[in-house]
C-alpha positions in Angstrom: 147.9 142.8 95.9 151.2 142.4 94.3 151.1 140.8 90.8 153.6 140.1 88.0 152.9 143.5 86.4 154.0 145.2 89.6 157.1 143.1 89.8 158.0 143.9 86.2 157.5 147.6 86.8 159.9 147.5 89.8 162.6 145.3 88.1 162.3 146.4 84.5 165.2 148.8 84.6 167.8 146.4 86.1 166.8 143.6 83.8 167.1 145.9 80.8 170.4 147.3 81.9 171.8 143.7 82.3 170.5 142.7 78.9 171.9 145.8 77.1 175.3 145.4 78.9 175.6 141.8 77.9 174.6 142.1 74.3 176.1 145.5 73.8 179.4 144.2 75.0 179.1 141.2 72.8 178.4 143.4 69.8 181.5 145.4 70.5 183.6 142.2 70.4 181.8 141.3 67.2 183.1 144.5 65.6 186.6 143.6 66.7 186.4 139.9 65.9 183.7 139.5 63.2 184.6 135.8 62.5 184.0 134.6 66.0 180.6 132.9 66.7 178.1 134.7 68.9 178.3 132.1 71.7 182.0 132.8 72.1 181.3 136.6 72.1 178.7 136.2 74.8 181.0 134.0 76.8 183.9 136.5 76.6 181.5 139.3 77.7 180.2 137.3 80.6 183.6 136.4 82.0 184.7 140.0 81.6 181.7 141.4 83.4 181.9 138.8 86.1 185.7 139.1 86.5 186.0 135.3 86.9 189.3 135.3 84.9 189.0 132.1 82.9 191.5 133.3 80.4 192.0 135.5 77.4 190.2 133.4 74.8 190.6 136.1 72.0 194.2 136.9 72.8 193.1 140.5 73.5 196.5 141.4 75.0 198.0 141.5 71.5 195.5 144.2 70.3 195.7 147.6 71.9 192.2 148.5 70.6 190.6 145.3 72.1 192.5 145.8 75.3 191.2 149.4 75.7 187.7 148.2 74.8 187.8 145.4 77.4 189.0 147.8 80.1 186.1 150.2 79.3 183.7 147.3 79.3 184.9 146.2 82.7 184.6 149.6 84.3 181.3 150.7 82.8 179.7 147.3 82.4 180.5 146.1 85.9 178.9 149.2 87.4 175.7 148.5 85.5 175.7 144.8 86.4 176.4 145.5 90.1 173.5 148.0 90.2 171.1 145.5 88.5 172.1 142.6 90.7 171.9 144.6 93.9 168.5 146.0 93.0 167.1 142.5 92.2 168.7 141.1 95.4 167.2 143.8 97.6 163.8 143.2 96.1 164.0 139.5 97.0 165.4 140.1 100.5 162.8 142.6 101.3 160.1 140.0 100.8 158.4 141.3 97.7 159.0 138.2 95.7 157.7 136.0 98.6 154.6 138.3 98.8 154.1 137.8 95.1 154.0 134.0 95.4 151.8 134.3 98.5 149.4 136.5 96.6 149.2 134.0 93.8 148.5 131.2 96.3 145.7 133.2 97.9 144.2 133.8 94.5 144.1 130.1 93.7 142.5 129.4 97.1 139.9 132.1 96.5 139.1 130.7 93.0 137.8 127.5 94.6 135.7 129.1 97.4 131.9 128.9 97.4 129.3 129.8 100.0 132.0 131.7 101.9 132.0 134.9 103.9 133.6 138.2 103.0 134.8 140.4 105.9 135.5 143.9 104.8 137.8 145.7 107.3 140.2 144.2 109.8 140.1 147.1 112.3 138.9 147.1 115.9 135.6 145.5 115.0 136.5 143.4 112.0 139.4 141.6 113.9 136.8 140.0 116.3 134.6 138.9 113.4 137.7 137.3 111.8 138.6 135.6 115.1 135.1 134.0 115.4 135.1 132.9 111.7 138.6 131.5 112.0 138.0 129.5 115.2 134.7 128.3 113.9 136.5 126.9 110.8 134.3 128.9 108.4 135.5 129.7 104.9 136.1 133.5 104.6 138.1 136.2 102.8 139.3 139.4 104.4 139.4 142.6 102.4 141.7 145.3 103.9 143.5 148.3 102.4 146.0 148.8 105.2 149.1 146.5 104.9 149.8 146.9 108.6 146.4 145.4 109.5 146.9 142.7 106.9 150.2 141.7 108.5 148.5 141.6 111.9 145.7 139.4 110.6 148.2 137.0 109.1 150.2 136.8 112.3 147.2 136.1 114.5 145.4 133.8 112.0 147.8 131.8 109.8 146.6 130.7 106.4 143.9 133.4 106.4 143.0 134.7 102.9 143.6 138.5 102.9 143.1 140.6 99.7 144.7 144.0 99.8 142.6 146.9 98.3 139.6 149.1 98.7 136.6 147.0 99.9 134.2 149.3 98.2 135.7 148.6 94.8 133.6 146.4 92.6 136.7 144.8 91.1 138.0 143.7 94.5 134.6 142.4 95.5 134.4 140.3 92.3 137.9 139.0 93.0 136.6 137.9 96.4 133.9 136.0 94.4 131.0 137.9 95.9 128.6 136.3 93.4 129.0 132.9 95.1 129.5 134.2 98.7 127.0 133.4 101.4 127.5 136.6 103.5 129.4 139.9 103.8 130.4 141.8 106.9 130.8 145.6 106.3 133.2 146.5 109.2 134.9 149.5 107.7 135.8 152.4 110.0 133.6 154.9 108.2 129.8 154.7 108.1 129.7 156.3 104.6 132.1 153.6 103.3 129.9 150.9 104.9 126.9 152.5 103.2 128.5 152.5 99.8 129.9 149.0 100.3 126.4 147.7 101.2 124.9 149.2 98.0 127.7 147.7 95.9 127.5 144.3 97.5 123.7 144.2 97.1 124.0 145.1 93.4 126.6 142.5 92.7 124.7 139.7 94.6 121.1 140.4 95.4 120.8 137.2 97.5 123.9 137.7 99.8 123.4 138.2 103.5 124.8 141.6 104.6 125.7 142.6 108.2 126.9 146.2 108.5 128.5 148.2 111.2 127.1 151.6 112.1 128.7 154.0 114.5 126.0 156.6 114.0 122.6 155.1 115.0 120.8 157.6 112.7 122.2 155.7 109.7 120.7 152.4 110.6 117.6 153.1 108.5 119.7 154.1 105.5 121.9 151.0 105.7 118.8 148.8 105.8 117.3 150.6 102.9 120.6 150.2 101.0 120.4 146.5 101.4 121.8 145.5 104.8 120.0 142.6 106.4 121.3 143.5 109.9 123.0 146.6 111.3 125.1 146.4 114.4 126.2 149.4 116.4 129.4 148.7 118.5 128.7 151.8 120.7 125.1 150.7 121.4 126.1 147.1 122.1 129.0 148.3 124.3 126.6 150.4 126.4 124.2 147.5 126.8 127.0 145.3 127.8 128.1 147.7 130.5 124.6 147.8 131.9 124.3 144.0 131.8 127.6 143.6 133.7 126.1 145.7 136.4 122.6 144.1 136.5 123.1 140.5 135.4 126.9 139.6 135.6 126.4 135.8 135.7 124.4 135.9 132.5 127.2 137.9 130.8 129.8 135.5 132.1 127.8 132.6 130.7 127.5 134.2 127.2 131.1 135.3 127.2 132.3 131.7 127.7 130.4 130.8 124.5 131.5 133.8 122.5 135.1 133.9 123.6 135.7 130.3 124.5 138.3 128.0 122.9 137.7 126.2 119.6 135.7 123.4 121.1 133.6 125.6 123.4 129.8 125.6 123.1 128.1 128.2 121.0 124.5 129.3 120.5 123.9 127.9 117.0 121.0 127.8 114.6 119.6 125.6 111.9 116.9 126.2 109.4 114.6 123.3 108.4 115.3 123.0 104.6 112.8 122.3 101.9 111.8 118.6 101.5 113.4 117.7 104.8 112.2 114.3 106.2 111.5 116.2 109.5 109.0 118.6 107.9 105.6 118.0 109.6 107.1 116.2 112.6 107.0 117.4 116.1 110.2 118.1 118.2 109.5 114.8 120.0 109.3 112.8 116.8 112.4 114.4 115.4 114.5 112.7 118.2 116.9 115.6 118.4 118.2 114.8 121.8 118.7 111.2 121.0 120.6 112.0 117.8 122.5 115.1 118.8 122.4 115.2 122.6 120.9 118.8 122.9 117.7 120.6 123.6 116.0 123.3 121.5 116.1 126.6 123.5 114.1 128.7 121.0 112.1 128.3 117.8 110.7 130.6 115.1 108.5 129.7 112.2 106.1 131.4 109.8 103.3 130.8 112.2 105.0 132.8 115.0 105.9 135.7 112.7 109.0 137.6 113.9 108.7 136.3 117.5 110.6 133.3 119.0 109.0 130.7 121.1 111.4 130.0 124.0 111.6 126.5 125.5 109.1 125.2 122.9 107.0 122.2 123.9 107.8 118.8 122.4 104.6 118.8 120.4 105.6 121.8 118.4 105.6 121.0 114.7 108.5 121.6 112.3 107.8 123.2 109.0 110.0 124.3 106.1 111.9 127.5 107.1 111.5 126.9 110.8 114.5 128.3 112.7 115.8 126.4 115.7 118.2 127.8 118.2 120.3 125.6 120.5 123.5 125.5 122.5 126.0 123.1 121.0 129.7 122.3 120.5 131.1 121.9 117.0 130.4 118.2 116.8 126.8 118.6 118.0 126.3 121.4 115.5 127.5 119.2 112.7 125.1 116.4 113.8 122.2 118.8 113.7 123.0 119.9 110.2 123.4 116.3 109.1 120.1 115.4 110.8 118.1 118.1 109.0 119.9 117.8 105.7 118.7 114.1 105.6 
């Protein structure tokens, strides 16, 4: 990420050359005309270097020494000034200055984020995670070291917060406010990097939810041991998808429309019954979910069922703290569900 230190390192030489030329030229005139005030000396040097030709305010043409000095100042000074101006102009036209202000704007936005998601890697896998987060209007930050991929993300998803740097770096993770983040997606191209990233993220935020990518299935156990809550293998899922296309194509089409549909398309969503919810202890029938939100519960999991889901749960099923409800809903229905259970 470009900062002011980087800009100063790039433009330090042209600025210093301009400063030295201006004040060095003024000092030379001071030696020739010691009784003149400094503002007149600076003015004479400025109009000489810029060749604006406002006039000979010191009557230099009557002094051979001053005339020779002015000629040397014009030849040498103009070369330095032109170099400095061209360097600064090129820096601005190439977009570096705009990148600086954009980086500062992103930092200000990141500083106000909380309960957001951090997506590490904008490659072939990460770009789809970004798309889902973007169209779902979730708050998220992308960490990517490749500027080409960064530009692609910004072109596809305007106003997306992208921080440039190594996602495995603790400093960059802290800049992305990992301490207050809700979840992290480790979608780097290398399994070893994802493993190291998982360890770093878990150390910086023990409560964060981590989903990691794994190309090699033998590393799934290591990633979970390192702190990943879930591990996804694109190769495995791709193979399962191909088999499903062959065996149950209509089911795949149905799920695709939810996963790849437009912004207002329905999704399989979830809600967890929070602590002290007014619905704790009530049955699904008593919760009036359909009346309030217009949807049915397709699956349910609670502490009583262990790790298994109850599909198409009966209406007399009781809701307890921590019960997970799955349902198909559009964005408005999903908001109503969260509002219902938060009250």
